[in-house]
Backbone as a printed PyTorch tensor [residue, N CA C, xyz], in Angstrom:
tensor([[[-40.3110,  -4.6030, -12.5260],
         [-39.5410,  -5.7270, -12.0030],
         [-39.1680,  -6.6600, -13.1490]],

        [[-37.9860,  -7.2610, -13.0600],
         [-37.5170,  -8.1870, -14.0920],
         [-38.3890,  -9.4380, -14.1120]],

        [[-38.7430,  -9.8720, -15.3090],
         [-39.6210, -11.0330, -15.4370],
         [-38.9270, -12.2610, -16.0010]],

        [[-38.1620, -12.1000, -17.0730],
         [-37.5190, -13.2570, -17.6890],
         [-36.2690, -13.6370, -16.9010]],

        [[-35.8620, -14.8890, -17.0070],
         [-34.6400, -15.3030, -16.3000],
         [-33.4280, -14.4550, -16.6810]],

        [[-33.3390, -14.1060, -17.9460],
         [-32.2130, -13.2970, -18.4040],
         [-32.2290, -11.9080, -17.7660]],

        [[-33.4120, -11.2980, -17.7120],
         [-33.4930,  -9.9530, -17.1390],
         [-33.2550,  -9.9920, -15.6310]],

        [[-33.6300, -11.0950, -14.9820],
         [-33.3520, -11.2440, -13.5470],
         [-31.8510, -11.3340, -13.3070]],

        [[-31.1950, -12.1060, -14.1690],
         [-29.7500, -12.2560, -14.0470],
         [-29.0550, -10.9190, -14.2960]],

        [[-29.4960, -10.1890, -15.3200],
         [-28.8970,  -8.8980, -15.6330],
         [-29.0910,  -7.9140, -14.4750]],

        [[-30.2300,  -7.9820, -13.8060],
         [-30.4860,  -7.1190, -12.6510],
         [-29.5110,  -7.4500, -11.5200]],

        [[-29.2570,  -8.7470, -11.3060],
         [-28.3010,  -9.1680, -10.2730],
         [-26.8890,  -8.6840, -10.6270]],

        [[-26.5290,  -8.8540, -11.9040],
         [-25.1950,  -8.4380, -12.3440],
         [-25.0170,  -6.9280, -12.2040]],

        [[-26.0580,  -6.1860, -12.5630],
         [-25.9850,  -4.7260, -12.4850],
         [-25.8130,  -4.2720, -11.0390]],

        [[-26.5140,  -4.9330, -10.1420],
         [-26.4120,  -4.5970,  -8.7180],
         [-24.9940,  -4.8490,  -8.2010]],

        [[-24.4310,  -6.0010,  -8.5750],
         [-23.0770,  -6.3510,  -8.1480],
         [-22.0660,  -5.3670,  -8.7310]],

        [[-22.2300,  -5.0620, -10.0180],
         [-21.3360,  -4.1450, -10.7140],
         [-21.3990,  -2.7450, -10.0810]],

        [[-22.6210,  -2.3390,  -9.7110],
         [-22.8250,  -1.0320,  -9.0990],
         [-22.0240,  -0.9070,  -7.8070]],

        [[-22.0240,  -1.9690,  -7.0050],
         [-21.2680,  -1.9620,  -5.7450],
         [-19.7650,  -1.8570,  -6.0130]],

        [[-19.2980,  -2.6040,  -7.0030],
         [-17.8720,  -2.5910,  -7.3470],
         [-17.4630,  -1.2100,  -7.8520]],

        [[-18.2910,  -0.6420,  -8.7320],
         [-17.9840,   0.6800,  -9.2880],
         [-18.0130,   1.7610,  -8.2120]],

        [[-18.9550,   1.6320,  -7.2840],
         [-19.0680,   2.6010,  -6.1980],
         [-17.8020,   2.5720,  -5.3370]],

        [[-17.3270,   1.3700,  -5.0390],
         [-16.1090,   1.2160,  -4.2360],
         [-14.9050,   1.7920,  -4.9730]],

        [[-14.8250,   1.5380,  -6.2660],
         [-13.6910,   2.0310,  -7.0480],
         [-13.7000,   3.5670,  -7.1240]],

        [[-14.8980,   4.1380,  -7.3330],
         [-15.0380,   5.5970,  -7.3890],
         [-14.6300,   6.2290,  -6.0550]],

        [[-15.0430,   5.5920,  -4.9750],
         [-14.7180,   6.0810,  -3.6400],
         [-13.2030,   6.0260,  -3.4090]],

        [[-12.5790,   4.9510,  -3.8390],
         [-11.1320,   4.7740,  -3.7050],
         [-10.3870,   5.8650,  -4.4800]],

        [[-10.8580,   6.1580,  -5.6790],
         [-10.2370,   7.2000,  -6.4950],
         [-10.3660,   8.5530,  -5.8050]],

        [[-11.5450,   8.8330,  -5.2780],
         [-11.7640,  10.1010,  -4.5840],
         [-10.8420,  10.2330,  -3.3710]],

        [[-10.6050,   9.1220,  -2.6730],
         [ -9.7200,   9.1270,  -1.5120],
         [ -8.2960,   9.4900,  -1.9320]],

        [[ -7.8340,   8.8890,  -3.0320],
         [ -6.4860,   9.1910,  -3.5230],
         [ -6.3790,  10.6670,  -3.9080]],

        [[ -7.4100,  11.1910,  -4.5580],
         [ -7.4130,  12.6060,  -4.9530],
         [ -7.4070,  13.4950,  -3.7120]],

        [[ -8.2010,  13.1070,  -2.7030],
         [ -8.2590,  13.8940,  -1.4700],
         [ -6.8910,  13.9520,  -0.7860]],

        [[ -6.1450,  12.8500,  -0.8240],
         [ -4.8180,  12.8280,  -0.2060],
         [ -3.8800,  13.8100,  -0.8960]],

        [[ -3.9980,  13.9030,  -2.2330],
         [ -3.1850,  14.8680,  -2.9730],
         [ -3.5890,  16.2880,  -2.5700]],

        [[ -4.9000,  16.5340,  -2.5200],
         [ -5.4160,  17.8640,  -2.1430],
         [ -4.9200,  18.2650,  -0.7520]],

        [[ -4.9570,  17.3220,   0.1810],
         [ -4.5260,  17.6170,   1.5510],
         [ -3.0320,  17.9230,   1.6100]],

        [[ -2.2430,  17.1790,   0.8300],
         [ -0.8000,  17.4190,   0.8020],
         [ -0.4980,  18.7930,   0.2120]],

        [[ -1.2690,  19.1750,  -0.8150],
         [ -1.0960,  20.4950,  -1.4220],
         [ -1.4710,  21.5750,  -0.4080]],

        [[ -2.5780,  21.3650,   0.2910],
         [ -3.0520,  22.3440,   1.2800],
         [ -2.0460,  22.5220,   2.4210]],

        [[ -1.3890,  21.4270,   2.8040],
         [ -0.4230,  21.5070,   3.8960],
         [  0.8890,  22.1530,   3.4390]],

        [[  1.0850,  22.2260,   2.1200],
         [  2.2940,  22.8520,   1.5840],
         [  3.4820,  21.9110,   1.5190]],

        [[  3.2540,  20.6320,   1.7180],
         [  4.3280,  19.6340,   1.6820],
         [  4.5270,  19.1480,   0.2510]],

        [[  5.5540,  19.6600,  -0.3940],
         [  5.8090,  19.3560,  -1.8060],
         [  6.1010,  17.8720,  -2.0430]],

        [[  6.9520,  17.2910,  -1.1990],
         [  7.3310,  15.8870,  -1.3780],
         [  6.1370,  14.9570,  -1.1890]],

        [[  5.3320,  15.2430,  -0.1650],
         [  4.1470,  14.4220,   0.0920],
         [  3.1460,  14.5600,  -1.0470]],

        [[  3.0230,  15.7610,  -1.5910],
         [  2.0900,  15.9920,  -2.6960],
         [  2.5280,  15.2160,  -3.9300]],

        [[  3.8320,  15.2270,  -4.2140],
         [  4.3540,  14.4730,  -5.3670],
         [  4.1000,  12.9820,  -5.1930]],

        [[  4.3740,  12.4850,  -3.9950],
         [  4.1790,  11.0580,  -3.7190],
         [  2.7000,  10.6760,  -3.8330]],

        [[  1.8380,  11.5310,  -3.3030],
         [  0.4010,  11.2560,  -3.3560],
         [ -0.0970,  11.2730,  -4.7950]],

        [[  0.4330,  12.1980,  -5.6020],
         [  0.0330,  12.2770,  -7.0080],
         [  0.5030,  11.0460,  -7.7650]],

        [[  1.7260,  10.6020,  -7.4730],
         [  2.2510,   9.3890,  -8.1140],
         [  1.3940,   8.1690,  -7.7930]],

        [[  0.8560,   8.1360,  -6.5810],
         [ -0.0110,   7.0250,  -6.1770],
         [ -1.3900,   7.1500,  -6.7940]],

        [[ -1.8590,   8.3790,  -6.9680],
         [ -3.2220,   8.6160,  -7.4640],
         [ -3.3540,   8.3800,  -8.9610]],

        [[ -2.3270,   8.7110,  -9.7210],
         [ -2.4250,   8.6200, -11.1840],
         [ -2.7900,   7.2340, -11.7000]],

        [[ -2.1150,   6.1700, -11.2780],
         [ -2.5020,   4.8490, -11.7910],
         [ -3.9060,   4.4330, -11.3670]],

        [[ -4.2970,   4.8440, -10.1790],
         [ -5.6360,   4.5000,  -9.6910],
         [ -6.6990,   5.1870, -10.5390]],

        [[ -6.4500,   6.4330, -10.8870],
         [ -7.3820,   7.1740, -11.7280],
         [ -7.4270,   6.5710, -13.1340]],

        [[ -6.2740,   6.2150, -13.6590],
         [ -6.2160,   5.5990, -14.9950],
         [ -6.9500,   4.2700, -15.0050]],

        [[ -6.8480,   3.5350, -13.9050],
         [ -7.5510,   2.2570, -13.8010],
         [ -9.0610,   2.4660, -13.8200]],

        [[ -9.4940,   3.5720, -13.2300],
         [-10.9090,   3.9110, -13.2540],
         [-11.4170,   4.1050, -14.6750]],

        [[-10.5510,   4.6330, -15.5360],
         [-10.9210,   4.8240, -16.9480],
         [-11.0580,   3.4750, -17.6330]],

        [[-10.0780,   2.6050, -17.4400],
         [-10.1160,   1.3040, -18.1270],
         [-11.2830,   0.4510, -17.6550]],

        [[-11.7110,   0.6610, -16.4160],
         [-12.8350,  -0.1060, -15.8830],
         [-14.1830,   0.5370, -16.2190]],

        [[-14.1380,   1.7080, -16.8480],
         [-15.3720,   2.3510, -17.2720],
         [-16.0880,   3.1150, -16.1690]],

        [[-15.3920,   3.3950, -15.0800],
         [-16.0120,   4.1070, -13.9630],
         [-15.9950,   5.6130, -14.2120]],

        [[-14.9120,   6.0770, -14.8450],
         [-14.7820,   7.5080, -15.1260],
         [-14.4230,   7.6910, -16.5970]],

        [[-14.7140,   8.8780, -17.1210],
         [-14.4130,   9.1710, -18.5120],
         [-12.9430,   9.5520, -18.6570]],

        [[-12.3660,   9.1880, -19.7840],
         [-10.9500,   9.4260, -20.0510],
         [-10.5860,  10.9030, -19.9360]],

        [[-11.3890,  11.7620, -20.5390],
         [-11.0730,  13.1960, -20.5250],
         [-11.1970,  13.7890, -19.1260]],

        [[-12.1380,  13.2850, -18.3540],
         [-12.3170,  13.7620, -16.9800],
         [-11.0680,  13.4710, -16.1580]],

        [[-10.5920,  12.2380, -16.2540],
         [ -9.4080,  11.8400, -15.4940],
         [ -8.1870,  12.6020, -15.9870]],

        [[ -8.0790,  12.7630, -17.2880],
         [ -6.9530,  13.4970, -17.8630],
         [ -6.9320,  14.9320, -17.3460]],

        [[ -8.0880,  15.5680, -17.3070],
         [ -8.2060,  16.9400, -16.8230],
         [ -7.8200,  17.0260, -15.3440]],

        [[ -8.3270,  16.0880, -14.5430],
         [ -8.0330,  16.1040, -13.1070],
         [ -6.5400,  15.9100, -12.8400]],

        [[ -5.9330,  14.9630, -13.5530],
         [ -4.5010,  14.7130, -13.3810],
         [ -3.6990,  15.9480, -13.7830]],

        [[ -4.0930,  16.5660, -14.8830],
         [ -3.3990,  17.7530, -15.3720],
         [ -3.4600,  18.8830, -14.3510]],

        [[ -4.6360,  19.1200, -13.8100],
         [ -4.8090,  20.2180, -12.8510],
         [ -4.0680,  19.9440, -11.5500]],

        [[ -4.1270,  18.6880, -11.0780],
         [ -3.3970,  18.3450,  -9.8580],
         [ -1.8950,  18.4780, -10.0810]],

        [[ -1.4170,  18.0280, -11.2440],
         [  0.0010,  18.1060, -11.5560],
         [  0.4900,  19.5530, -11.5710]],

        [[ -0.3300,  20.4210, -12.1490],
         [  0.0270,  21.8360, -12.2150],
         [  0.1240,  22.4270, -10.8120]],

        [[ -0.8090,  22.0480,  -9.9490],
         [ -0.8100,  22.5740,  -8.5790],
         [  0.3930,  22.0530,  -7.7830]],

        [[  0.7360,  20.7650,  -7.9910],
         [  1.8930,  20.1880,  -7.3040],
         [  3.1670,  20.8520,  -7.8030]],

        [[  3.2300,  21.0840,  -9.1150],
         [  4.4140,  21.7290,  -9.6960],
         [  4.5710,  23.1570,  -9.1630]],

        [[  3.4480,  23.8700,  -9.0500],
         [  3.4860,  25.2390,  -8.5320],
         [  3.9330,  25.2570,  -7.0720]],

        [[  3.6150,  24.2190,  -6.3540],
         [  3.9870,  24.1060,  -4.9370],
         [  5.4980,  23.9800,  -4.7870]],

        [[  6.1210,  23.2900,  -5.7390],
         [  7.5650,  23.0620,  -5.6800],
         [  8.3580,  24.3490,  -5.8850]],

        [[  7.7820,  25.3020,  -6.6120],
         [  8.4930,  26.5570,  -6.8960],
         [  8.4270,  27.5360,  -5.7630]]])
């Protein structure tokens, strides 16, 4: 358990940050799921729109330190390839 005032404050901050990060991660997953569902349904236009909405959200996750840059880059690349293949 935290003993010093500083460590108590850091514990409070970490708890608050954890909740914020959890919400952001969940939001990103939701955007990714929408792209996946659009791809599964075979709707090219909906998949493109969902991907356009998901990309900035995923990039924001990187800047906020919730996800790693390479992870997001890989996910965007793979989703983009699948959406592009759907259009053909």
